[in-house]
FIROKE-366179 format. One record per residue: residue number from 1; residue in one letter; y, z, x of N, C-alpha, C in turn. Coordinates in nm, 4 decimals. Layout:
<atoms>
NUM, A, Y, Z, X, Y, Z, X, Y, Z, X
...
</atoms>
This chain:
<atoms>
1, X, 0.3971, 7.2078, 6.9734, 0.3761, 7.0708, 7.0575, 0.3990, 7.1128, 7.1930
2, X, 0.2995, 7.0877, 7.2945, 0.3503, 7.1257, 7.4284, 0.4021, 7.0217, 7.4858
3, X, 0.4880, 7.0590, 7.5970, 0.6123, 6.9683, 7.6257, 0.5026, 6.9104, 7.7427
4, X, 0.5485, 6.7823, 7.7809, 0.4522, 6.6976, 7.8859, 0.5473, 6.6058, 7.9546
5, X, 0.5139, 6.5689, 8.0839, 0.5748, 6.4653, 8.1396, 0.4851, 6.3997, 8.2360
6, X, 0.4554, 6.2815, 8.2351, 0.3580, 6.1960, 8.2920, 0.3793, 6.2029, 8.4788
7, X, 0.5300, 6.2377, 8.4912, 0.5511, 6.2451, 8.6319, 0.5000, 6.3943, 8.7006
8, X, 0.4528, 6.4862, 8.5847, 0.4424, 6.6137, 8.6479, 0.3413, 6.6634, 8.6332
9, X, 0.2482, 6.7104, 8.7136, 0.1186, 6.7641, 8.6629, 0.0849, 6.9283, 8.6284
10, X, 0.0331, 6.9558, 8.5274, 0.0590, 7.1053, 8.5157, 0.0391, 7.1221, 8.3450
11, X, 0.0286, 7.2634, 8.3091, 0.0312, 7.2731, 8.1736, 0.1805, 7.2399, 8.1075
12, X, 0.1923, 7.2994, 7.9974, 0.3382, 7.2735, 7.9124, 0.4474, 7.3530, 7.9633
13, X, 0.4033, 7.4944, 7.9754, 0.4877, 7.5824, 8.0518, 0.5552, 7.5698, 8.2050
14, X, 0.4585, 7.5016, 8.2674, 0.4861, 7.4592, 8.4055, 0.5684, 7.3469, 8.3927
15, X, 0.5691, 7.2414, 8.3448, 0.6472, 7.1200, 8.3101, 0.8024, 7.1575, 8.2399
16, X, 0.7891, 7.2592, 8.1389, 0.9225, 7.3103, 8.1134, 0.9989, 7.3690, 8.2194
17, X, 0.9510, 7.4498, 8.2892, 0.9945, 7.5230, 8.4026, 1.0345, 7.4160, 8.5113
18, X, 0.9708, 7.3223, 8.5515, 0.9981, 7.2364, 8.6529, 1.1332, 7.1389, 8.6017
19, X, 1.1398, 7.0794, 8.4656, 1.2458, 7.0023, 8.3994, 1.3436, 7.1112, 8.3955
20, X, 1.3512, 7.2263, 8.3625, 1.4804, 7.3118, 8.3499, 1.5317, 7.3130, 8.4592
21, X, 1.4491, 7.3594, 8.6006, 1.5268, 7.3849, 8.7057, 1.5726, 7.2206, 8.7984
22, X, 1.5009, 7.1373, 8.7463, 1.5743, 7.0155, 8.7651, 1.7251, 6.9607, 8.7076
23, X, 1.7095, 7.0143, 8.5986, 1.8470, 6.9979, 8.5138, 1.9584, 7.0931, 8.5570
24, X, 1.9213, 7.2120, 8.5934, 1.9943, 7.3151, 8.6609, 2.0669, 7.2491, 8.7937
25, X, 1.9991, 7.1861, 8.8746, 2.0120, 7.1406, 8.9940, 2.1093, 7.0358, 8.9853
26, X, 2.0641, 6.9459, 8.8726, 2.1790, 6.8276, 8.8791, 2.3092, 6.8701, 8.8084
27, X, 2.2919, 6.9741, 8.6952, 2.4130, 7.0221, 8.6859, 2.4830, 7.1117, 8.7981
28, X, 2.4579, 7.1560, 8.8870, 2.5080, 7.2151, 9.0096, 2.5662, 7.1489, 9.0946
29, X, 2.5158, 7.0029, 9.0863, 2.5613, 6.8899, 9.1945, 2.6679, 6.8364, 9.1319
30, X, 2.6617, 6.8326, 8.9943, 2.7859, 6.7335, 8.9245, 2.9005, 6.8364, 8.9249
31, X, 2.8855, 6.9582, 8.9049, 3.0172, 7.0495, 8.9196, 3.0497, 7.0559, 9.0392
32, X, 2.9706, 7.0656, 9.1467, 3.0397, 7.0342, 9.2862, 3.1232, 6.9299, 9.3035
33, X, 3.0627, 6.8307, 9.2741, 3.1041, 6.6894, 9.2723, 3.2626, 6.6916, 9.1766
34, X, 3.2714, 6.7476, 9.0718, 3.3791, 6.7619, 8.9866, 3.5040, 6.8533, 9.0316
35, X, 3.4520, 6.9137, 9.1417, 3.5534, 6.9930, 9.2094, 3.5835, 6.9362, 9.3350
36, X, 3.5311, 6.8275, 9.3539, 3.5705, 6.7366, 9.4828, 3.5005, 6.7908, 9.6131
37, X, 3.3931, 6.8561, 9.5926, 3.3220, 6.8732, 9.7513, 3.1867, 6.7314, 9.7264
38, X, 3.2333, 6.6790, 9.8597, 3.1561, 6.6072, 9.9123, 3.1110, 6.6132, 10.0456
39, X, 3.0408, 6.5360, 10.1178, 3.0199, 6.5496, 10.2759, 3.1335, 6.6112, 10.3778
40, X, 3.2485, 6.4960, 10.3466, 3.3626, 6.5631, 10.4398, 3.4514, 6.7112, 10.3731
41, X, 3.4003, 6.7379, 10.2755, 3.4540, 6.8860, 10.2223, 3.3641, 6.9659, 10.2776
42, X, 3.2269, 6.9372, 10.2845, 3.1495, 7.0322, 10.3141, 3.1765, 7.0605, 10.4704
43, X, 3.2194, 6.9245, 10.5508, 3.2334, 6.9550, 10.6938, 3.3427, 7.0400, 10.7028
44, X, 3.4463, 7.0278, 10.6346, 3.5665, 7.1031, 10.6215, 3.5227, 7.2833, 10.6194
45, X, 3.4322, 7.2965, 10.4931, 3.4122, 7.4225, 10.5007, 3.3361, 7.4737, 10.6129
46, X, 3.2180, 7.4084, 10.6594, 3.1803, 7.4340, 10.7855, 3.2364, 7.4805, 10.9142
47, X, 3.3513, 7.3712, 10.9280, 3.4517, 7.4158, 11.0576, 3.5296, 7.5063, 11.0083
48, X, 3.5596, 7.5616, 10.8988, 3.6357, 7.6938, 10.8650, 3.5619, 7.7948, 10.9202
49, X, 3.4162, 7.7853, 10.8533, 3.3326, 7.9186, 10.8878, 3.3335, 7.9222, 11.0310
50, X, 3.2765, 7.8138, 11.0774, 3.2348, 7.7980, 11.2395, 3.3940, 7.8286, 11.3366
51, X, 3.4808, 7.8266, 11.3067, 3.5822, 7.8096, 11.3786, 3.6085, 7.6802, 11.4630
52, X, 3.5720, 7.5562, 11.4366, 3.5678, 7.4098, 11.5067, 3.6301, 7.3539, 11.4378
53, X, 3.6763, 7.2370, 11.5078, 3.7187, 7.0885, 11.3986, 3.6242, 7.0274, 11.3709
54, X, 3.6256, 6.9677, 11.2420, 3.5373, 6.8675, 11.1764, 3.4771, 6.7639, 11.2671
55, X, 3.5673, 6.7252, 11.3397, 3.5246, 6.6148, 11.4057, 3.4164, 6.6343, 11.5257
56, X, 3.4260, 6.7823, 11.5601, 3.3332, 6.8171, 11.6541, 3.2115, 6.8315, 11.5965
57, X, 3.2107, 6.8867, 11.4673, 3.0589, 6.8781, 11.4411, 3.0026, 6.7258, 11.4104
58, X, 3.0714, 6.6297, 11.3912, 2.9714, 6.5016, 11.3793, 2.9359, 6.4399, 11.5209
59, X, 3.0228, 6.4886, 11.6505, 3.0169, 6.4514, 11.7668, 2.8634, 6.5024, 11.8262
60, X, 2.8019, 6.3679, 11.9130, 2.6578, 6.4265, 11.9974, 2.6891, 6.5678, 12.0882
61, X, 2.5694, 6.6215, 12.0914, 2.5597, 6.7098, 12.1580, 2.4420, 6.8054, 12.1007
62, X, 2.3654, 6.9143, 12.2053, 2.2979, 7.0000, 12.1454, 2.3130, 7.1358, 12.1699
63, X, 2.4650, 7.1893, 12.1997, 2.5124, 7.3232, 12.1962, 2.4603, 7.4073, 12.1258
64, X, 2.4453, 7.5311, 12.1076, 2.4161, 7.6249, 11.9960, 2.4787, 7.6141, 11.9062
65, X, 2.6421, 7.6081, 11.9337, 2.7260, 7.6305, 11.8116, 2.7258, 7.5059, 11.7757
66, X, 2.7305, 7.3763, 11.8080, 2.7106, 7.2424, 11.7292, 2.6040, 7.2320, 11.6544
67, X, 2.4909, 7.2920, 11.7091, 2.3599, 7.2623, 11.6210, 2.3516, 7.3783, 11.4797
68, X, 2.4269, 7.4927, 11.5074, 2.4472, 7.5616, 11.4019, 2.5388, 7.5025, 11.2650
69, X, 2.6493, 7.4763, 11.3294, 2.7314, 7.3845, 11.2577, 2.6829, 7.2686, 11.1772
70, X, 2.5925, 7.1703, 11.2600, 2.5280, 7.0994, 11.1690, 2.4275, 7.1298, 11.0576
71, X, 2.3610, 7.2268, 11.1374, 2.2593, 7.2607, 11.0462, 2.3314, 7.3298, 10.9194
72, X, 2.4197, 7.4045, 10.9009, 2.4773, 7.4193, 10.7867, 2.5291, 7.3140, 10.7125
73, X, 2.5791, 7.2209, 10.7727, 2.6268, 7.1160, 10.7090, 2.5064, 7.0137, 10.6520
74, X, 2.4166, 7.0094, 10.7114, 2.2889, 6.9482, 10.6440, 2.2055, 7.0538, 10.5295
75, X, 2.2119, 7.1636, 10.5530, 2.1760, 7.2465, 10.4393, 2.2215, 7.2100, 10.3103
76, X, 2.3624, 7.2537, 10.3559, 2.4405, 7.2264, 10.1918, 2.4603, 7.0880, 10.1348
77, X, 2.4623, 6.9794, 10.2363, 2.4744, 6.8419, 10.1904, 2.3253, 6.8239, 10.1333
78, X, 2.2163, 6.8491, 10.1610, 2.0915, 6.8171, 10.1141, 2.0591, 6.9083, 9.9802
79, X, 2.0961, 7.0407, 9.9959, 2.0386, 7.1263, 9.8870, 2.1544, 7.1126, 9.7703
80, X, 2.2812, 7.1442, 9.8115, 2.3824, 7.1351, 9.7067, 2.4185, 6.9943, 9.6710
81, X, 2.4302, 6.8974, 9.7540, 2.4968, 6.7718, 9.6918, 2.3791, 6.6821, 9.6835
82, X, 2.2158, 6.7108, 9.7125, 2.1515, 6.6076, 9.6910, 2.1230, 6.4964, 9.7690
83, X, 2.1959, 6.4833, 9.8817, 2.1932, 6.3864, 9.9677, 2.0708, 6.3931, 10.0064
84, X, 2.0165, 6.2336, 10.1111, 1.8994, 6.2264, 10.1366, 1.8857, 6.2420, 10.2605
85, X, 1.8103, 6.2896, 10.3562, 1.7891, 6.3403, 10.4737, 1.8063, 6.1925, 10.5637
86, X, 1.7357, 6.1174, 10.5221, 1.8136, 5.9760, 10.5828, 1.9209, 5.9317, 10.5811
87, X, 1.9987, 5.9655, 10.4985, 2.1292, 5.9417, 10.4759, 2.2107, 6.0222, 10.6032
88, X, 2.1857, 6.1506, 10.5939, 2.2306, 6.2291, 10.7032, 2.1899, 6.2110, 10.8661
89, X, 2.0607, 6.1711, 10.8651, 2.0018, 6.1089, 10.9784, 2.1010, 6.0038, 11.0540
90, X, 2.1336, 5.8628, 10.9638, 2.2001, 5.7811, 10.9930, 2.3829, 5.8117, 11.0354
91, X, 2.4039, 5.9212, 10.9536, 2.5491, 5.9381, 10.9742, 2.5919, 6.0652, 11.0835
92, X, 2.4364, 6.1525, 11.1068, 2.4610, 6.2243, 11.2373, 2.4291, 6.1585, 11.3879
93, X, 2.3333, 6.0488, 11.3453, 2.2368, 6.0393, 11.4557, 2.1530, 6.1003, 11.5268
94, X, 2.0756, 6.1374, 11.4108, 1.9804, 6.2228, 11.4363, 1.8519, 6.1863, 11.3580
95, X, 1.7315, 6.2272, 11.4359, 1.6169, 6.1667, 11.3536, 1.6025, 6.2672, 11.2245
96, X, 1.4876, 6.2147, 11.1618, 1.4915, 6.2467, 11.0352, 1.3992, 6.3561, 11.0457
97, X, 1.3099, 6.4069, 11.1388, 1.2705, 6.5197, 11.1686, 1.3816, 6.6374, 11.2147
98, X, 1.4596, 6.5914, 11.2847, 1.5894, 6.6727, 11.3373, 1.6437, 6.7200, 11.2217
99, X, 1.6963, 6.6248, 11.1170, 1.8055, 6.6868, 11.0136, 1.6892, 6.7743, 10.9180
100, X, 1.5684, 6.7283, 10.9246, 1.4884, 6.8524, 10.8438, 1.4785, 6.9757, 10.9030
101, X, 1.4582, 6.9918, 11.0189, 1.4750, 7.1027, 11.1013, 1.5791, 7.1520, 11.0940
102, X, 1.6988, 7.0821, 11.0976, 1.8466, 7.1384, 11.0810, 1.8612, 7.2127, 10.9387
103, X, 1.8104, 7.1609, 10.8334, 1.8096, 7.2117, 10.6949, 1.7491, 7.3428, 10.6905
104, X, 1.6592, 7.3510, 10.7544, 1.5843, 7.4632, 10.7489, 1.6491, 7.5730, 10.8496
105, X, 1.6967, 7.5530, 10.9486, 1.7802, 7.6409, 11.0232, 1.9616, 7.6848, 10.9600
106, X, 1.9756, 7.5596, 10.8632, 2.0956, 7.6214, 10.7713, 2.0612, 7.7094, 10.6922
107, X, 1.9456, 7.6923, 10.6356, 1.9130, 7.7827, 10.5340, 1.9113, 7.9287, 10.6131
108, X, 1.8570, 7.9672, 10.6914, 1.8552, 8.0909, 10.7690, 1.9738, 8.1064, 10.8215
109, X, 2.0466, 8.0364, 10.8465, 2.2074, 8.0866, 10.8728, 2.2590, 8.1668, 10.7397
110, X, 2.2298, 8.0784, 10.6362, 2.3037, 8.1057, 10.5103, 2.2508, 8.2401, 10.4803
111, X, 2.1287, 8.2848, 10.4817, 2.0451, 8.3992, 10.4561, 2.1033, 8.5147, 10.5610
112, X, 2.1315, 8.4619, 10.6765, 2.1626, 8.5804, 10.7801, 2.3120, 8.6207, 10.7787
113, X, 2.3807, 8.5288, 10.7357, 2.5236, 8.5687, 10.7393, 2.6090, 8.5468, 10.6056
114, X, 2.5335, 8.5125, 10.4955, 2.5881, 8.5560, 10.3630, 2.6805, 8.4155, 10.3592
115, X, 2.6734, 8.2945, 10.4138, 2.7965, 8.1978, 10.3950, 2.7710, 8.1493, 10.2709
116, X, 2.8622, 8.1023, 10.2267, 2.9067, 8.0257, 10.0585, 2.9625, 7.8948, 10.0969
117, X, 2.9072, 7.8062, 10.0172, 2.9805, 7.6659, 10.0319, 3.1076, 7.6907, 9.9535
118, X, 3.1017, 7.7542, 9.8172, 3.2258, 7.7879, 9.7391, 3.2575, 7.9018, 9.7476
119, X, 3.3789, 7.9496, 9.7856, 3.4277, 8.1060, 9.7596, 3.4227, 8.1475, 9.6057
120, X, 3.3747, 8.2633, 9.5813, 3.3760, 8.3006, 9.4042, 3.2811, 8.3012, 9.3483
</atoms>
């Protein structure tokens, strides 16, 4: 019998793959939360990597280092913890499109520099 889900368009194999990826992401999120990784801990990790104070990341400004730190924060908050871009927009005082661009920049920073949210 072929697996199906009315929320997902595609054949059974595709549906199974999408559901497996979704399950894996949920498990990763809950593992991080179980380790105490939340938005504030991500800010601490970013501050360690970037050599800045965590409060500096949350402050206003568009200088390159602050933009990079925020971008890394946004990337990990959205992809690792599953936080909404709308929530980050409110918390950082950025537009939704600004947060979206930050997530992309954060992804680039991770790929270029090999940054990891959790060591090991």
